[in-house]
C-alpha positions in Angstrom: 34.6 18.1 4.3 31.5 16.5 5.3 31.8 12.8 5.7 30.1 10.9 2.9 26.9 8.9 4.5 25.8 6.8 1.4 27.4 4.9 -1.2 29.2 2.7 1.4 28.4 -0.8 -0.7 32.1 -1.3 -1.4 33.7 -1.5 2.1 30.5 -2.3 4.1 28.8 -6.2 3.4 25.1 -6.9 3.8 23.9 -7.6 7.0 20.7 -8.7 8.0 19.2 -8.4 11.3 19.8 -11.5 13.6 17.7 -15.1 12.7 16.5 -16.9 16.0 18.0 -20.6 15.6 15.7 -23.1 14.2 15.5 -25.1 17.2 14.2 -22.5 19.5 12.0 -20.2 16.8 10.1 -23.5 15.9 9.0 -24.0 19.1 6.8 -20.5 19.4 5.0 -18.1 17.0 7.1 -14.9 17.4 9.0 -13.1 14.8 12.3 -14.9 13.4 13.9 -11.8 12.8 15.4 -9.6 15.4 15.3 -5.4 15.0 18.2 -3.3 14.0 19.8 -1.3 16.2 19.8 2.0 15.4 23.1 2.3 14.1 22.7 -0.8 12.5 19.8 0.5 10.1 22.4 3.4 9.5 25.3 1.7 8.5 22.9 -0.8 6.4 21.0 2.0 4.8 24.5 4.0 4.0 24.9 1.0 1.6 22.7 2.5 -0.7 24.1 3.8 -3.9 21.3 6.5 -4.3 21.5 5.5 -8.3 20.0 7.6 -10.4 17.0 5.3 -11.9 16.0 3.6 -8.4 15.0 0.3 -10.1 13.9 -0.5 -6.1 11.0 2.2 -6.5 10.3 1.5 -10.1 9.6 -2.2 -8.9 7.8 -1.4 -5.5 4.0 -1.6 -6.6 3.8 1.8 -4.1 6.6 3.4 -5.9 8.0 4.2 -2.1 10.5 6.7 -2.2 12.9 4.1 -0.8 16.3 6.2 -1.9 15.1 9.2 0.1 14.4 7.5 3.2 17.4 5.7 2.9 19.6 8.2 2.7 17.4 10.1 6.2 18.3 6.8 8.2 22.0 6.8 7.5 21.8 10.4 8.4 20.2 9.6 11.5 16.6 11.6 10.7 14.8 8.7 11.8 11.4 10.7 11.7 11.7 12.4 8.5 12.5 9.2 6.9 9.4 7.7 8.4 7.4 10.3 7.0 8.4 10.1 3.9 7.9 6.0 3.9 4.7 6.8 5.0 3.2 9.4 2.2 3.3 6.5 0.0 2.8 3.2 2.0 -0.1 3.2 4.4 1.4 0.3 6.2 4.9 0.1 6.0 5.3 -1.6 9.0 3.3 -5.0 7.7 5.1 -4.3 4.1 8.4 -4.4 5.8 7.8 -7.8 7.4 5.9 -9.6 4.6 6.4 -8.0 1.4 8.6 -10.7 -0.7 11.4 -8.1 -1.3 13.3 -10.3 -3.0 11.1 -10.1 -6.1 10.2 -6.7 -5.6 12.6 -3.9 -4.1 15.4 -6.0 -2.9 15.9 -8.1 -6.0 15.9 -5.3 -8.3 18.6 -3.5 -6.1 21.4 -2.2 -8.6 24.2 -3.1 -6.4 22.7 -6.5 -6.3 23.2 -6.6 -9.8 26.5 -5.8 -9.7 27.4 -8.4 -7.3 27.4 -6.7 -3.6 24.2 -7.5 -1.8 21.5 -5.9 -2.0 20.6 -3.2 0.7 18.0 -4.6 3.0 14.9 -2.5 2.6 12.2 -4.3 4.3 14.5 -5.1 7.6 15.2 -1.0 7.4 11.4 -0.3 6.3 10.2 -2.7 9.5 12.7 -0.4 11.7 11.2 2.6 10.7 8.1 1.8 11.3 8.5 0.2 14.8 10.4 3.3 16.1 7.8 5.4 14.5 5.2 3.5 16.8 7.5 3.7 19.9 8.3 7.2 19.8 4.7 8.3 19.1 5.7 10.0 15.9 2.3 7.3 14.1 -0.8 9.6 15.5 -4.4 9.4 14.9 -5.8 10.9 11.6 -6.9 14.4 12.5 -8.4 15.9 8.9 -8.2 19.6 8.4 -12.0 19.7 7.2 -14.9 17.2 7.7 -17.0 16.3 4.8 -20.5 15.1 4.4 -20.3 12.5 2.1 -20.0 8.5 3.5 -17.9 6.0 2.0 -18.9 1.9 2.7 -15.9 -0.4 2.7 -17.0 -4.1 2.6 -13.8 -5.8 4.1 -10.9 -5.0 6.3 -8.2 -6.4 4.5 -5.2 -4.4 3.3 -7.0 -3.3 0.1 -10.2 -1.8 2.2 -8.1 -0.4 4.7 -5.9 1.7 2.6 -8.8 3.2 1.1 -10.2 4.0 4.5 -7.4 5.6 5.4 -6.6 7.7 2.8 -10.2 8.7 2.7 -10.6 9.5 6.5 -7.3 11.8 6.0 -9.2 13.8 3.4 -12.3 14.2 5.7 -14.7 11.8 4.6 -16.9 9.7 6.9 -15.8 6.0 6.5 -17.8 2.5 7.4 -15.2 -0.8 7.2 -18.0 -3.7 7.1 -16.5 -7.0 8.1 -17.4 -10.6 8.6 -15.3 -11.4 11.4 -14.5 -10.3 15.0 -11.4 -8.2 14.1 -9.9 -6.2 11.0 -7.3 -7.1 9.5 -8.3 -9.5 7.5 -5.9 -12.3 6.4 -3.0 -10.1 8.0 -4.9 -11.0 11.0 -6.2 -14.3 10.6 -4.1 -15.7 7.7 -0.5 -14.7 8.3 1.0 -16.8 10.9 2.8 -14.2 14.0 6.0 -15.7 13.2 5.8 -13.3 10.1 3.6 -10.5 11.4 3.1 -10.6 15.2 -1.0 -9.5 15.7 -0.2 -6.8 17.8 1.6 -5.0 15.0 -1.9 -5.1 12.9 -3.9 -4.2 16.2 -1.6 -0.9 16.4 -2.4 0.0 13.1 -6.6 -0.6 13.4 -6.5 1.0 16.5 -5.3 4.2 14.8 -7.3 4.4 12.5 -10.2 4.0 14.9 -9.1 6.3 16.6 -9.1 8.9 13.6 -12.7 8.3 13.2 -13.0 5.0 10.9 -16.3 3.2 12.1 -15.9 -0.6 12.0 -18.8 -2.7 11.9 -17.6 -6.2 12.7 -19.2 -9.7 12.6 -21.2 -8.1 10.0 -21.7 -10.6 6.7 -23.0 -8.9 4.0 -25.8 -10.3 2.3 -27.0 -11.8 5.8 -26.8 -9.1 8.3 -27.2 -6.2 5.8 -27.6 -6.4 2.1 -25.4 -5.1 0.1 -27.9 -2.3 -1.3 -28.6 -1.2 2.3 -24.8 -0.6 2.4 -25.4 1.2 -1.2 -27.9 3.0 0.0 -26.5 4.5 3.1 -23.5 5.8 1.4 -22.2 8.0 -1.4 -19.7 5.5 -2.5 -19.2 2.0 -2.1 -15.7 0.1 -1.9 -16.0 -3.9 -2.3 -12.5 -5.1 -1.0 -13.4 -8.8 0.1 -10.3 -10.6 -1.1 -10.7 -14.4 -2.3 -11.7 -16.8 0.3 -13.1 -20.0 -1.5 -10.8 -22.3 -1.4 -9.6 -24.5 -4.7 -10.6 -27.9 -3.9 -9.5 -31.7 -4.4 -11.7 -34.9 -5.4 -12.7 -36.4 -2.5 -11.2 -34.2 0.1 -13.7 -33.7 2.7 -13.1 -36.8 5.3 -11.6 -36.4 8.4 -8.0 -35.2 8.6 -8.5 -33.3 5.3 -8.9 -29.7 5.9 -8.6 -26.2 4.4 -5.5 -24.1 4.7 -7.3 -20.9 5.4 -9.6 -22.5 8.5 -6.3 -24.2 9.7 -4.3 -21.0 10.1 -7.3 -19.2 11.2 -7.8 -21.7 14.2 -4.2 -21.0 15.1 -4.1 -17.3 15.0 -7.2 -17.2 17.1 -5.3 -19.3 19.6 -2.7 -16.6 19.1 -5.4 -14.4 20.5 -6.2 -16.3 23.5 -9.6 -17.4 21.6 -11.4 -20.5 22.7 -11.4 -22.7 19.2 -13.2 -25.7 19.5 -12.0 -27.0 16.3 -8.2 -27.0 17.5 -8.8 -28.2 20.8 -10.6 -31.3 19.8 -7.8 -31.7 17.4 -9.2 -31.3 14.4 -7.6 -28.3 13.2 -4.4 -28.9 15.4 -0.9 -31.2 14.1 0.3 -31.9 17.6 2.0 -34.9 17.2 0.6 -35.7 13.7 2.1 -37.1 10.5 1.1 -33.8 8.2 1.3 -33.3 4.6 1.0 -29.8 3.1 -0.6 -29.9 -0.8 0.7 -26.4 -2.3 3.7 -24.5 -3.1 2.7 -20.8 -2.3 3.4 -18.7 0.7 0.2 -20.5 2.0 1.4 -23.7 2.0 4.8 -22.5 3.9 2.5 -20.8 6.4 1.1 -24.2 7.1 4.3 -26.1 7.3 5.9 -23.8 9.8 3.1 -23.7 11.6 2.5 -27.2 12.0 6.2 -27.3 12.8 5.5 -25.6 15.9 2.5 -27.3 17.2 4.5 -30.2 17.6 4.1 -32.6 14.2 5.6 -35.3 14.3 6.5 -35.1 10.9 5.6 -32.0 8.1 6.0 -33.1 4.5 5.2 -30.6 1.4 4.1 -31.5 -2.0 4.8 -29.2 -4.8 4.4 -30.4 -8.6 6.9 -28.4 -9.8 10.5 -28.5 -8.9 12.0 -25.9 -6.3 13.4 -23.4 -8.7 9.7 -23.1 -10.2 7.9 -22.8 -7.2 5.9 -19.5 -6.7 5.8 -19.0 -3.0 8.9 -16.8 -1.7 12.5 -18.5 -1.6 13.4 -16.9 1.6 10.2 -18.9 3.1 11.3 -22.3 1.7 14.4 -21.5 3.5 13.4 -20.6 6.8 10.8 -24.1 6.3 13.7 -26.0 5.6 15.6 -25.0 8.6 13.2 -25.4 10.2 12.6 -29.4 9.8 10.0 -29.2 6.8 10.9 -31.7 4.3 9.6 -31.0 0.5 8.6 -33.4 -1.8 9.5 -32.1 -5.1 7.7 -33.0 -8.5 5.1 -34.8 -6.8 0.8 -34.4 -6.9 -1.7 -35.8 -4.9 -3.7 -39.2 -6.7 -5.8 -39.9 -3.8 -6.3 -40.0 -0.2 -6.5 -43.8 1.7 -7.8 -44.7 5.3 -7.8 -48.0 7.0 -10.8 -49.4 4.6 -9.1 -48.7 1.7 -6.2 -51.1 3.2 -3.3 -48.0 2.0 -3.8 -49.6 -1.2 -2.7 -46.9 -4.2 -4.2 -48.8 -6.9 -8.0 -49.0 -5.0 -9.5 -45.8 -6.5 -12.3 -45.7 -3.7 -13.5 -42.5 -2.0 -12.2 -42.7 2.1 -15.1 -42.8 4.9 -12.7 -43.5 7.9 -10.0 -41.2 9.1 -7.2 -40.0 7.2 -4.3 -42.6 7.2 -2.1 -41.2 3.7 -2.1 -39.3 0.4 -1.3 -41.8 -2.6 1.2 -39.4 -4.2 1.7 -39.3 -8.3 5.5 -38.5 -9.2 5.7 -35.6 -11.9 8.6 -34.4 -14.3 8.9 -31.0 -16.0 8.0 -30.9 -19.6 7.5 -27.7 -22.0 6.8 -23.8 -20.5 3.1 -22.8 -20.3 2.0 -19.8 -20.9 3.2 -18.5 -17.7 7.1 -19.5 -19.1 7.3 -22.1 -16.9 7.9 -25.5 -17.6 4.5 -27.4 -17.4 4.1 -30.5 -15.0 3.5 -34.0 -16.5 2.6 -37.3 -14.9 5.1 -40.1 -14.9 2.9 -43.3 -15.5 2.6 -45.6 -12.6 5.0 -43.9 -10.6 2.8 -43.2 -7.0 3.3 -44.3 -3.9 1.3 -43.8 -0.5 2.8 -41.0 2.1 1.5 -41.7 5.6 -0.7 -38.7 7.2 -2.9 -37.8 9.9 -3.3 -34.6 9.0 -3.6 -33.2 4.9 -3.6 -29.5 4.6 -5.3 -27.9 1.3 -2.8 -25.3 0.4 -3.6 -24.9 -3.1 -4.8 -21.1 -3.9 -7.9 -19.4 -2.9 -10.8 -18.3 -5.9 -13.2 -15.5 -5.4 -17.0 -16.2 -3.8 -19.7 -15.8 -6.4 -20.1 -12.1 -4.8 -23.4 -11.1 -7.3 -25.2 -14.4 -6.0 -24.3 -14.3 -2.6 -25.1 -10.4 -2.1 -28.2 -10.5 -4.7 -26.6 -8.2 -6.8 -27.6 -7.4 -10.4 -25.2 -5.6 -13.0 -21.7 -6.1 -11.0 -20.0 -7.6 -13.6 -17.5 -10.1 -13.0 -15.1 -11.5 -15.3 -14.6 -15.2 -16.8 -12.6 -16.2 -13.7 -15.0 -14.6 -10.9 -13.3 -11.7 -9.8 -15.1 -8.2 -9.8 -14.4 -6.3 -13.3 -12.5 -3.1 -12.2 -10.7 -0.6 -13.8 -7.1 -1.4 -12.6 -6.5 2.3 -12.2 -9.0 3.7 -10.4 -11.2 0.6 -9.2 -14.5 1.7 -11.1 -16.9 -1.2 -11.4 -19.6 -1.3 -13.5 -22.0 -0.3 -10.8 -22.1 3.8 -10.3 -20.2 4.7 -7.1 -19.5 1.5 -6.4 -15.3 0.3 -6.7 -13.3 -2.9 -6.1 -9.5 -3.1 -5.0 -7.1 -6.2 -4.4 -7.7 -9.6 -4.5 -11.3 -9.7 -5.6 -10.3 -7.7 -8.8 -6.4 -9.5 -9.2 -7.0 -12.4 -8.1 -5.3 -14.0 -4.9 -2.0 -11.5 -5.2 0.2 -9.4 -2.5 -0.9 -7.2 0.3 1.3 -4.6 -1.2 -1.1 -4.9 -4.3 -3.8 -4.4 -2.4 -2.9 -1.8 -0.6 -1.8 0.0 -3.9 -5.0 -0.9 -5.0 -7.2 0.7 -2.0 -5.1 4.0 -2.3 -5.8 4.5 -5.6 -9.2 4.1 -5.4 -9.9 6.5 -2.9 -8.3 8.9 -5.0 -10.8 8.3 -7.6 -13.4 8.2 -5.2 -12.5 11.7 -3.9 -13.1 12.9 -7.6 -16.3 10.9 -8.2 -17.4 12.7 -5.0 -16.4 16.4 -5.6 -18.2 15.8 -9.4 -21.5 14.7 -7.4 -21.2 17.7 -5.2 -20.4 20.2 -8.2 -23.4 18.7 -10.1 -25.7 19.2 -6.9 -24.5 23.0 -6.7 -25.8 23.6 -10.1 
């Protein structure tokens, strides 16, 4: 009788890949988790219960066939496992690293609910795709038939790249326009290397380029080329710009107060070996400074952990709610605490101070000199808001000064005003400024124009952008086919 390969969760415990010790990993920007060995990946995959209703799959935005590729991994059929993971996920090597599995697939694992500890889905997914790259199983796109239609994609982030991949596999000619000098969007310049090493993103970019996707980089739509010109050049257009406008604070433009996106981009550019003047002159460098990061999402966690690695004197994170109500990943919070970050819960900035204000929290004057501190108001949690989380309430008179040389605003992102920025008439937006698009197809108010990812959803997850890009690509194929049929009549 053949050995039962699966359902070993009762005899085999959950075992994540080794995590480098905090006092070693906080000195560099390498990923903090080691790779599974083949036997360990098979062992952990074998813990899957192969349940009849796989909640891991239904709670994955991409509905990945997780039980199937776990079973194949347990059986040692790694190439088949990779092929299945690639069928539903354009970038499994990236999702395996940065998806909040604790809130998605792993958080809904059936054996987790029964007290046995979740299957390490993300770590196995990462292992599978890294193995696929090493073994040459990840090949350039080679469409069986080339089509004459072309699609222009604005934005080389996860949504745009997922659409590009899916369209190119069906023979469509694809051109991606992006404002930066490298593709990848926030995967390249927003997410630090200790979560996603940059060669991982660059390998996938190279695969797309080798497969015939054309990239027009350093191309700012509205300046270097008009939106109308892109529409005129292509049969369909995908808007996948993401959201980059930072939510701001009053009187937050003085020296020493910076945006999270600028800070993280400078750090990531240094990891590529670029010359970054703002980093070298100290403006976007935390070395030797007392750092305060304002915010509680994953971007804030990226900032505090980056500051630790840059050699900050101290790193503190202000968040207006408590730890249980934090929007960011609890796993990232734990990693940050291990690495030396101090969290100041139930606190919010009231104002910034410099030498001229003499560090007086009761002097509501805008600062003009270098930052010396942040006046912090203490909060308490009141009644739940519309999201179900308790709303923070100000405690009158409860404030103090937190000394700081660098304050990083990580309060989230908002969409740019694309109709005004690009001079586009008829592109409908929501009251939040996001592009109004059908959530299933990405279709906008303009014929042949689709929108995907954060520019539709607001700041969200990479995995949702991938889902949107794939769905829009499928809708575009239908649109192109309909147009061809009309032209043939």
